C-alpha positions as CSV (number, residue, x, y, z in Angstrom):
1,X,72.3,-63.6,-27.7
2,X,73.6,-61.2,-25.1
3,X,73.2,-62.2,-21.4
4,X,70.8,-59.2,-20.7
5,X,68.4,-60.4,-23.4
6,X,68.3,-63.9,-22.0
7,X,67.6,-62.4,-18.5
8,X,64.9,-60.3,-19.9
9,X,63.2,-63.3,-21.5
10,X,63.6,-65.4,-18.3
11,X,61.9,-62.7,-16.3
12,X,59.0,-62.3,-18.7
13,X,58.4,-66.1,-18.8
14,X,55.5,-67.4,-16.6
15,X,54.2,-70.8,-15.6
16,X,50.5,-71.7,-15.9
17,X,50.0,-73.6,-12.7
18,X,47.1,-75.9,-13.6
19,X,48.6,-77.2,-16.9
20,X,52.2,-76.8,-15.8
21,X,52.9,-75.0,-19.0
22,X,54.6,-71.8,-20.0
23,X,53.7,-68.4,-21.3
24,X,55.5,-65.1,-22.1
25,X,54.7,-61.4,-21.4
26,X,54.4,-59.2,-24.5
27,X,53.3,-55.6,-24.9
28,X,50.2,-54.0,-23.2
29,X,50.1,-56.5,-20.3
30,X,49.3,-59.5,-22.5
31,X,50.7,-63.0,-21.9
32,X,50.9,-65.4,-24.9
33,X,50.7,-69.1,-24.5
34,X,49.5,-72.2,-26.4
35,X,45.7,-72.7,-26.4
36,X,46.0,-76.2,-25.1
37,X,47.8,-74.9,-22.0
38,X,44.7,-73.0,-21.0
39,X,42.5,-75.2,-18.8
40,X,39.2,-75.4,-20.8
41,X,37.4,-78.0,-22.8
42,X,36.2,-76.0,-25.8
43,X,35.4,-76.6,-29.4
44,X,35.5,-74.4,-32.4
45,X,37.9,-71.9,-33.8
46,X,38.2,-68.8,-31.6
47,X,36.4,-68.1,-28.3
48,X,36.0,-65.2,-26.0
49,X,35.3,-66.8,-22.6
50,X,33.5,-64.8,-20.0
51,X,36.4,-63.5,-17.9
52,X,34.6,-63.7,-14.5
53,X,34.1,-67.5,-14.9
54,X,37.5,-68.6,-16.2
55,X,40.5,-67.8,-14.2
56,X,44.1,-69.1,-14.6
57,X,46.7,-68.9,-11.9
58,X,50.3,-68.2,-13.0
59,X,53.6,-68.3,-11.4
60,X,55.9,-65.3,-12.0
61,X,59.1,-63.8,-10.5
62,X,56.8,-61.8,-8.2
63,X,54.8,-64.8,-7.0
64,X,51.5,-66.4,-8.0
65,X,48.9,-64.2,-9.8
66,X,45.5,-64.7,-11.3
67,X,44.8,-63.8,-15.0
68,X,41.9,-64.3,-17.4
69,X,41.9,-65.4,-21.1
70,X,41.4,-62.6,-23.6
71,X,41.0,-64.9,-26.5
72,X,41.7,-68.6,-27.3
73,X,42.4,-69.6,-30.9
74,X,42.1,-73.4,-30.9
75,X,42.8,-74.3,-34.5
76,X,46.2,-72.5,-34.4
77,X,46.8,-73.4,-30.8
78,X,47.5,-69.9,-29.3
79,X,45.9,-68.0,-26.5
80,X,46.2,-64.5,-24.9
81,X,45.8,-63.9,-21.2
82,X,45.4,-60.6,-19.4
83,X,44.2,-59.0,-16.2
84,X,41.2,-60.4,-14.3
85,X,38.0,-58.4,-14.7
86,X,36.2,-59.0,-11.4
87,X,35.7,-56.5,-8.5
88,X,36.3,-59.3,-6.0
89,X,39.8,-59.9,-7.5
90,X,41.0,-56.3,-7.3
91,X,44.1,-57.3,-5.3
92,X,45.0,-59.8,-8.0
93,X,44.5,-57.1,-10.6
94,X,46.9,-54.8,-8.7
95,X,49.5,-57.6,-8.4
96,X,49.3,-58.4,-12.1
97,X,49.7,-54.7,-12.9
98,X,52.7,-54.6,-10.7
99,X,54.3,-57.6,-12.4
100,X,53.8,-56.0,-15.8
101,X,55.1,-52.7,-14.6
102,X,58.3,-54.3,-13.3
103,X,58.9,-56.7,-16.2
104,X,60.1,-55.7,-19.6
105,X,57.8,-57.3,-22.2
106,X,59.2,-59.3,-25.1
107,X,58.8,-57.8,-28.6
108,X,57.1,-59.9,-31.3
109,X,59.0,-60.1,-34.6
110,X,57.2,-58.3,-37.4
111,X,59.6,-59.2,-40.2
112,X,58.4,-61.5,-42.9
113,X,60.0,-65.0,-42.8
114,X,61.1,-66.7,-46.0
115,X,59.9,-70.2,-46.7
116,X,62.6,-72.9,-46.6
117,X,65.1,-70.6,-44.8
118,X,66.4,-71.8,-41.4
119,X,66.3,-69.2,-38.6
120,X,68.4,-69.6,-35.5
121,X,66.1,-69.8,-32.4
122,X,66.2,-70.1,-28.6
123,X,63.6,-71.5,-26.2
124,X,63.6,-71.1,-22.4
125,X,62.0,-74.3,-21.2
126,X,60.0,-75.1,-18.1
127,X,63.2,-76.8,-16.7
128,X,64.8,-73.3,-16.7
129,X,67.2,-74.3,-19.4
130,X,67.8,-72.8,-22.8
131,X,67.3,-75.0,-25.9
132,X,68.7,-73.8,-29.2
133,X,67.9,-74.8,-32.8
134,X,66.3,-73.6,-36.0
135,X,62.9,-72.7,-37.2
136,X,61.6,-73.1,-40.7
137,X,58.5,-72.3,-42.7
138,X,57.3,-74.8,-45.4
139,X,55.2,-72.3,-47.2
140,X,55.0,-68.4,-47.2
141,X,52.7,-66.9,-44.6
142,X,52.2,-70.1,-42.8
143,X,50.8,-69.6,-39.2
144,X,53.0,-72.4,-38.0
145,X,56.8,-73.0,-37.7
146,X,58.6,-76.3,-37.7
147,X,61.3,-76.4,-35.0
148,X,64.5,-78.4,-35.3
149,X,66.2,-78.3,-31.9
150,X,69.5,-79.6,-30.4
151,X,67.7,-81.5,-27.6
152,X,64.1,-82.7,-27.3
153,X,61.5,-80.1,-26.1
154,X,59.8,-81.9,-23.2
155,X,56.1,-81.8,-22.2
156,X,55.7,-78.7,-20.0
157,X,57.5,-76.4,-22.4
158,X,54.3,-75.8,-24.4
159,X,53.5,-72.1,-24.5
160,X,57.1,-71.0,-24.3
161,X,58.4,-68.2,-26.5
162,X,60.4,-69.1,-29.6
163,X,63.0,-66.4,-29.7
164,X,65.2,-65.2,-32.6
165,X,68.8,-63.9,-32.4
166,X,67.4,-60.3,-31.8
167,X,65.6,-61.4,-28.7
168,X,62.1,-61.2,-30.5
169,X,59.3,-63.8,-30.4
170,X,58.8,-65.5,-33.7
171,X,56.6,-68.3,-32.3
172,X,54.9,-69.9,-29.3
173,X,55.6,-73.6,-28.7
174,X,52.5,-75.6,-29.7
175,X,53.6,-79.2,-29.8
176,X,56.6,-81.0,-28.6
177,X,58.5,-84.1,-29.7
178,X,60.0,-85.7,-26.6
179,X,61.3,-88.7,-28.6
180,X,62.8,-86.6,-31.4
181,X,64.2,-83.2,-32.2
182,X,61.2,-81.9,-34.1
183,X,58.5,-79.6,-32.6
184,X,56.0,-77.0,-33.8
185,X,55.1,-73.4,-32.9
186,X,52.3,-70.9,-33.7
187,X,53.3,-67.5,-35.2
188,X,51.5,-64.9,-33.0
189,X,50.8,-62.2,-35.7
190,X,49.4,-64.8,-38.1
191,X,47.7,-67.1,-35.7
192,X,46.0,-64.5,-33.5
193,X,42.8,-62.6,-34.6
194,X,43.6,-59.2,-36.1
195,X,41.9,-57.3,-33.2
196,X,44.2,-59.0,-30.7
197,X,47.3,-58.2,-32.8
198,X,46.2,-54.5,-32.8
199,X,45.7,-54.8,-29.0
200,X,49.2,-56.0,-28.6
201,X,50.6,-53.1,-30.6
202,X,48.3,-50.2,-29.5
203,X,50.0,-47.4,-27.6
């Protein structure tokens, strides 16, 4: 990939402070991460936590900001974070809006992926290093990707964007294999609820 694409992805990558995990900014001021990176003890499939009770702090290129979960899909291990909705946190809302205004969001790949085909991928890890490898589907329309990488994805890289050669997100790192070169990722447009996918793409 070209250097400017790498820089764009690095700028759009955030750290979730409590869990020391990653996330990535996509359209309409939404950050995608893995559900297990969000600091809740929840059961069930998909939840809409009351935003004024659950706040996450993130580290960005513009400093630390507060965000709220918009939805958490536990079974497919993906979550969407957005602006806080609390009058007392107005300054945090303004800072988050500023971060989004000054950061180019990363596009989500909408192309269909073929089963058993290997796709070249790149992951920007929590160690601020790029990891390359391949992603593969084992059956059509699977909400999960299997990742084969050139070096182990360590704990802390969960929630990172899995990027294709066009600089688009094809997955969000879900589980890592520190002792081997196999990991897994959720596919945003198949793992997120339909209403959230529409929210990401609305104008």
